[in-house]
C-alpha angles and dihedrals in degrees: 000000000000123000091248095053090042090053092050090049091051093049092048091048092050092048092050091047091050092049092050091047090050090051091051092050091048092050091049090049091053093045092053091051093047092050092047102039106014091246140045129244123201120182090345093307128113128189126212137178116225112233102173134054098231091115098044132165091020092052121019126212111271096027122133117231131188121212125198122211105254133179114249091237090060095056121097140185110288096032116128112227137182116222144160114262114248093201114116093229093048101028111159095013112136115238130180115206139146123262107250099177141357119225127196107212123214089255090059094250120134119240128186130215110211135193136181112238091232094047121095095217138034121261113279094239143050124248120224129200093260090061097050118100097182151296120282109250101165141024128190099219118195098330144128089271091068092053091045092051090047089054093046092051092052120092094250093046092048091052094044100044105026113022098038096050090048091050090046091052091049092050093049093048091046091048091050091051092049092048091050090049092050091050091051091050092049092049091049092050091047093050091048092051092048090050092052092049092049092049091049093051096047114101118216100216091181089070091065123082122220126227115252123221091256092052090051092051092049092051092049091047092050092049091049091050092051092048091050092049091048091049092051091050092050089051093052091049090052094052093050090056 
């Protein structure tokens, strides 16, 4: 693999890892909100699935609706809102009904009377601004989105589209971390081996002593003496012959 292709592969791998990590963080963010509030809000919008027929035929059972956070002063009669039920037996349950009337209380606070389109009577309570989640700004109707959400909320859909991608992202990130660790260990071992080889090949010239002029003269004198003695011995041998 060339350096250019290897670099492109690394960049692509990093981008995919970052996207998967961002998806994991987003899922965790949504999960924390759902655990804390019972629903999630992203950029001021919250999505809900209708599970009762109290708003039929305006909103059918199984439809997906999106509510936008809206100030109480901006709401008017006829708006459809999602809110937390103030009833003791259903406290915190999320309900989507239409505003039937707006009441100004003696304290100056605004209260809303709500009613489901399919219900014969209005709700037996008033809704205040603290209970309102938002105003409905979109509904899915009978579309592919409903069937997709129904699949995602099933056990098989949850495993296939939520759990498996998260596990895949975790495996890829873990594999990347292990590979990087192995590369660092290999580089460290290689650098250590190269250092040892370099140290072994280096010559410490300071450990060697140099011959002085006197030592050189003594060596030459000794060699000359040996040569003279060898020459005399060769001459004696020649005469004896």
